[in-house]
N, C-alpha and C positions, 0 to 999 in steps of 0.2 A: 307772182308778178314781179317784174324788174323794178328795182328801186328807182331808176332813172325815169321810168314812166310815172311813178307816183310824184316824184319831185316836179317834172314838167306839168303835170296835171295841177298840182298845188299852186305852181307859178301862174298859171292861167287863172286860177280861182282867188289868188291873192292870199293864200293860206300859208301859215307858218308851220313848218314841220320840225321835229326833232327826233333823234335816234340815240341809241345806246351801244356801248361796246363793253364786252366782257371777255375775260380770259379764262382758260381751263384751270380749274384747281387741281392740286397734286393728289388729293385723296378722293376716294368714292363719297365719303361723308361730306366733303367740301363740295363735291359736285351736286349733291342733292341739296345742300343748303343753298347753293346758287340758284338751283332751279326754284326754291321757294321764294327767294328774293326777286328772281327774274319774273315770276308769274305775278307778283305784286306790282312791279314796274311796267309789265306789259298791259296791266288793265289801264294805264294811262293813255294807250294808243300811240305808241311811237310808230314812225313810219317804217322803220326797220331796227333790227338789232344784229350786231356782228359778234363774231367769236373769233379770237386771234389763234395763229398757228405757231406752236412753240419753235423756239430756235433749233435748227437742225431738224426740224421735224419730230422733235422730242415728245410732243403731245399729239402727234398725228391722230392716233386712233381715238384719243378722248376728244380731240377737236370734231373729228366726224360724228362721233356719237352725240356729243352736245348739239352740233349743228342740225342733225336730223331730229333730235327731239325738240329743239327750238322750233323748227319749221312745222312739225307734225303733232306735237303734244302740247306745247305751250301755245302754238298757233300765232307766232308772229313772223313777219316776212324777215328771213334770215340771209345775212351776207357772211360767207366763210372766208376768213384770210387764207391765202396759199402762198407759200414762199418757195424759192428755189434752192434753199439751203439744204444739202445732203438729199436732194430729190431727183433722182434720174426720171426720165420722161415716163417710164412705165408707172413709177409710184404717183407722179402727177396726174397721169390719165386714170389710175385706179381711184384717186380721191375725187376726180371730177365726174367719173362715171357713177360713183357712189352717191354723190349728192344729187346728181341728175336723176337717177332712179328714185331718190326720195323727194323729188318735186322742188329741190332748191335751184333757184335761177341766178342767184347773185354771188360774185366772187370779188374779193379785194386782191389784186395780183401784186406781189411784192418780191423783190429780190431776197429779202431776209437778212437777218443778222449773222455774223460769223457764228460757226459752231461752237459750242461750249469749250473754252480753254484756248481759243484762237483769236487773234487780233483782227485779222482780215478775212473778208469773204473770199472763199475758194470754190471755183466752179467744180461740181462733182462730175465725174465721168458719166457721160450719157445725160447729163443735165442742162440747165440753162445758165447763162452767166449774168443775167438781169431780168428785171421785170418786163422790159420790152420784149425779150425772146419769149417769156411766158404769155403775154398778151398776144403775140403773133401766133404762137402754137394753138391757143384756146380758139381764136378766131378761124384758123386754118382747119381745125379738126371738128369744132363743135358749131361752126357757123354764127348764128345770131341767137343760139339758145340762151346763152349766159349774158346777163348784164354785168359788165367788167368795170370795177373800180380801180384806180391806181392812186398811189399816195403823192401828195404835193408838199414841197418843203418850203415854207415862206422865208426861211433864213437860208436855204440851200441845204442839200443833204449833208448830214454830219460829216461824211467822208470828205467833203469839199471845204469844210471849216478848218482852217489853220490857225490855232491859237484862239483869239476872241472874235475873229472876224473872217469873212470870206472875200476873196478878190472879186472885183467886179466881173471879170471874164469868167471866173468859175461860177459865179451866180447866173451869168447869162447863159453859160453852157448847160447849167442844170434846167433852165427854162426851155432851151432847145430840146433837150432830152425828154423833158415832160410833154412837149408837143409831139414828139415822136411816138410816145406811148399812146396819146389820144389818137393820132392819125393812124396808128396800128389797130385801133378798135375799142380802146378805152372810152367809156361814154360818161364817166363821172370822176371827179377828183375829191378826195377827202385829204385835209390837211394834216401834218404833224402838229403837235401842240405848240403853242405860243402864248406869251404872256404880254407882248407889245401889240395892241390891236392895229396901230398904225403900220407895223410891218406887214401884217396880214392884208390890210386894205392895199398897200403899196403892191403886194405879191399879186393881188387880184388884177390890178391894172397892168401890171407888167405882163402877166399871162395874156391878157386880151391884145396887148400890143404885139406879141409874137404870133398872134393868130389862134389862141386857144378859146374856143367858144362854149364848151360844154360847162354844166354848172359846177362851181367849186364850193365844197362844203367846208366851213371851218371845223377843226377838231379842238374841243374845249375840255381841258383837264382841270377839274376842280382841286384846289389845294386841300387835301384831307389832313396831312400831317406835315410838320417841318422837315423831317429828315428825309422822308419819303420824295418830298418836293425837291429837295436838294439833290437827291440821288437821281431823280428822272431828269431833271434839267441838265445835270452834269453829263448823263449818258447821251442825251439828244443835243447837247451843246446849244441849249436853248438860252437866249438873252433874257436876263431878269431886269426889269426897269427898277431903278434905285429906290423908287417910292414904294414898291413891293417889298423889298428887303427891309426898308425902314419900318414898314408897318409890321412886318413879322418878327423882327428881332425882339421886340419888347414881350411878345406873347409867345415865343417859340416853345416854350415849356408847358404851355397850356393848350392841351390838344383841342378842347372844345372852342377855345377862342380862335385858334387857328382854322378850324372847320368853319366857324361862323364867318370869319374874314374871307375864306376861300369862297363861301356862298356869295357874299356881298361882291367880291372882285369879279367871279364868273358872271354875276348878274350884270354888273356895269359893262364888262367886255361884250356881252351878248346884245345889250341895249344899243351899244355904238355899232355893232355889226348890222343888226337889224335895221337901224336908221339909215344905213347905207343901201338899203334894198335887198339885202341877202336874207332869204326867208327859210334857211334850212340850218339847224344846228346839229353837230354830232358830238355827244358827251362821252368822254373817256371816264367810265364809272369806277374803274379799278375794283369791280365787284362789289361796290358799296353804294347804297341807294340814297342816303340822306342828302349828301351834297348835291347830287345831280337833280333830285326831285326838288330841293330847295331853291336851286337857280331857276327851275321851270315854273315853280310856285311864284317866286318874286317876279318873274317876266310875266305872269298872268296866263301862261300857256297851259296850265293844269289847275284843277281845283278838286280837292279830295272829295267833296260833296257831290261833285258833278262828273262822275266817272261814266262816260256814255257806252252804251252797248249796241252794236248793230243788230244782234239777235240775243235771245235769252242765254245762248250759249257761245262761246267764242268761236267765230266763224274760222274754217281752215284757211291756211295760206298755201298749202300745196297745190300747186295749179291743177293737179290730177283730180282733185274733189272740191275744186273752187265753187262749183255750182250746187254743191249740197246745201240744202235750205229746209231740211226737216230732220228731226231725231226723236227717237223714243225717249220718253222722260225718264226711264228707269236708270239710266247711267248719268243722271244730271249731277250727282255728287262724285262720280268716278269718270269724268270725261276722257282722261287719257286711256283708261282701260277700253272705252268705247272705240276710240280711235285706233287703238292696238288691234281690236278684234275685227275691225273693218277696213284695215289697211290694205288688204289684198284684193278688195272689191274692184270690179271693173265698171260698176254702175252703182251710183249712191241714190238711196230714196230721195225723191224730191217732189216738190208740189203738193198740193192740198190732200191728194188722194193717194199718197205713196204707197206702193206694195212692197213692204219690208220682207216679203217672202221670196222676192225676185233674186236678190243677191243672196250668197251664203256668208253667214257670219263665220269668222275664225274660231277655232277651237280655243276653249279655256286653257291658257297655259301658265307656266310660272311667272311669265312676265307681270300678271297682275298682282303677285304676291312676293316675289323673291328679290326684286330691286330694292336695295336699301334706300330709305327715304328719311327725311328729317322729321317726318311726322312719327316715326317709329319711337322715338323717345318719349313723345308725349303719350303714345299709347301704352308704353311700358310704365310710365308713372301714373296713368290714370285709369287704366284697365286691367292691370296685372294685380290689382288688389283682389283678395279672396271674395268669392261669391258663395254664400252658404245655402242660399234658398232662391226660389224663383222671385221672391219679393226684392231680394237683392239686386237681382238682374233688372227687374223693372225699375228700381230706383236709379240704376246707373244710367239707363237710357233717358229717364226723366230728368235727371241731373244735367245730362247733355243738352237737352231742350231748353232748360233754364239758364244755360250759359256757365253752369258750375263746373263743366268740363269743356276743354277747348278742342277735343279730338274725338273722333269715332272710327271704329274699324271699318264702317261702311261709306266713309267719306275721305277723299282726297283733298278736300278743300280746307281752308283755314278758318276753323270755327264755324259758327252759324252764319247763314247768308242773310243780308238785311231783310228780305221778304219773309224769311221763316221767323223772324223776331216779331213779326205781325201777329203769329198765331202760336207762338211758343208756350204760352201758358195752357190753352186746351190741349197742345200736344203733349206736354208734361203730364196733364191729367189723364190722358187715355193711356200714357204709358205705364202710370201707377196701376192702372187697371190690367195690364198685361197685354195691351197692344203696343208692341214694340217698334216704333216708327224709325224708318231709315230715309225717308224722302217725303216731301210734302210741298204744296204751294197754296197760298190763300186764294179765294175767289177774288177776281177783279172785274169790274163792269165799267169799262171806258175811262181808266186813267190816262192821263196825258202820256205821250210816249217819252217825254223828257222827265218823267218822274225819277227821282234819284233812287227810289226803292225798286219800283216794278217796271220802270221804262225801259224800252229798247227800240231800236229801228230809226232813231234820229228824230228831229222836231217835226211839229205840225200833224202828229198821228195819234191814235187812241189804241190802247192795248186792253186785251181781255184775257181772263184766265177762269177755268173752272177749278173749283177747289178739289184738291187731291190729296191722298195720304196713302202711303205704302208701309206695310208693317208686318211683323211676324206675330203670330198668336196661336193658342193651342186650338185643338179640334173643337173642344167644348165652346170655347169663345166665338169661333168661326161660326159654329151652328147657331148661336144666339144672334149673331150679327146677320146672317143669312135670313133668319126669320123676320127681323125687323125690317131689312131692305125690302121685303115683300110688299110692305105697305108704304114704301117710299119710292114711287116709280121714277124719281129723277137719279137714283143712284144706281150705278153699274159697278160691277165687282168681278174679278178674277182671282182665284186662290189656288195654290198648288203646293204640294210638299215636296220633301227632298227626292222621293221616289217618283214623282210625276203624277201622282193622283190629284185630280183638279175638279173644281167647282166654280161655275161661272153662270152669270146671266146675260152674256154677250155671245154673238156668234164667233166662230173660230177664225174668221178673216176680217172681223169688223174693227175698222180703225177710227179711233175717237180723237179728235182734235181737242187738245186741252189749253193750247195757248194760241192766240192769234192777234193780228194787228191790222188796223185800217190807216192807210196813209195816202196823201194826195197824189193823184195820177198813177196809182198802182192798183193791181189786184190785191185782194186780201192775203196777207202773208200768214202762214200756219206753220211755225217752226217746230213745235212740239206735240207729239202724239202719244196716245196709249194703244197698244195693240197686241193681241194674243200671241203672234208669232214671235215678236221680240221678247215678250214677257216669258215665254217658254225658254228662250235663250239666256235671258238675264238671271232666271231662277238659280241655276246651276252656280253662278258667280255669287250670288247673293247668299246661298246656303254655305258655300265653300269658306267664306269669309269668317264664319263662326268658328271654324277649325283653324284656318291659316293664320287669320289675324288677331283672333281672341284667345281660343283654347290653347293655342300654341305658346302662349305667355306662360302657361303653367307646364310643370314637368308631367311626364306619362304617370298616369294613376293618381294624380292630385284630385281631390274631391271637386275643386272647382272645375277642373278640365272635364271631369266626368259629367258634372251638371250641364255644362255648356253643350257638350257632345249629345247628352240627352234631349236638349231643347232643339238642337239642329235636326235630329232624327225624328222628332215628333210634331213639331210646330208647322204650321202653313205660312207661306208667304202670301200675302194679300194686296191687291191693288184696288183702290176704292175712289171712284169719281163722283162728285155731285154735279150733274150737268145742268142744273139750275143756277147759272152763274149770277143771276140777278137777285134771288132771294135764298142764297145757299145757307143750309144749316147742316154742313156735313158732320160736325162733331156732336149735333143732337142725336145722332143714330147710336152713339155710345152710351147714352144715358140708361141707366138702370140695367146695364149688363155688368 
């Protein structure tokens, strides 16, 4: 979706929006740490996030990769910066074709800073001289596919500022140029950072006077540390009100105090801006979360205990799969893997009775296992400890359910989810018995849709869940479980081992809705299912994790590795559902086993 469409819709509804900017880290580890932080920040539902383009295209490939993962893996509406620096038109078109193919519709078109080691911008051969040329090119070649944003400079572009001030005629010339960018096809303006709110408000008025009518979004950069603040304002030639310097001077060596002041200042600036009827804020995060979230919390725009979900899983922002509204539960803890494996589909399962056999799942590839993640450090610390017996393995799974471990090889999520904590003790209990759980959900019978733990779908509705648990176990324990299920007609199960031998009491095409919601004026929404076709696809990945994510932490021939490989080759993966969501006693079936 185009960001401009979100902003215009919010203006009609009187809603306040906010967004975040990030920049590409220099290392692979930094990128993965950024995604972990980004994932937390996106849970607060920003209207979009943008990613910068390095000076001279220095981070072009990294920016493209991050932008595509933001849109398709993190599932946040993504705006990618694109500059003219060192970018002939063929490189620009390569970048635009790349993001278009990945479902990204938003670009911030910039001239860009001078290449590294140069003082002035130089037009590259076959490239563009300014952002206006880039906007014109995008509209000429790509029509209205892209939502195009351009930069606005409340104090005029830094190149216009001589010494401490800008000449009136140069400021006016900058406004005229900004209007040309809008007239050429830009539909949104985001401003450079500023710290004098009156200057920004005057800039808005001056823009309207020259005929600029599109939304103008203020760019707010929280002060995180004193030296960084001076460096950034110096580079951008930003005016610093004397009262800000007076407040910072006594605390400049105390980073926490500076950060706290930055949150206070940012909050007061935003309050004044919002009071003037501007309802969209863009926060330059500098890849840090505390200050940006602190400002939004102080403004009352976010509340940690009230993170809302439109679906139990984060909905896609790629317009190619925007209508997707149902997924198998098996990838609940590995959503990025599911997106990667279904990225090539031309039709997504949707509706209450989706046929997941219709599209083809992508093959299991190294994508699921080889990309470095910040989670890998936790796995190394918590799961690379020797396991000398099956009981040691059972205990490791049990400890995770009790919160004694913060990572699991079978989960990309950060620790236990809130609803899992509702049943963590019975989960821990069955793990000590040898039923090694990797996925679960509690029974829910008509909780309000705004419940902070199990709610989704917005206010005014009610949500339901069937109790579900997925685990590995030995053949002996599976046989005992199957025998007990025969006297419990509400239980349905599917079991399969690594070689594909299966046992089940459901039909091969029987789709079972395990999560649904009832909302005013809508059909029943059923976003999560258990189905045999998807289970058969998932099982390869689930078994591979034993080797790739856990056993591989030990060297070849290590007894721990040998034990884990033995479990992988002999255990069954089991999906168990209690269809009686009113009087569920799913864990009772494990008694006496």
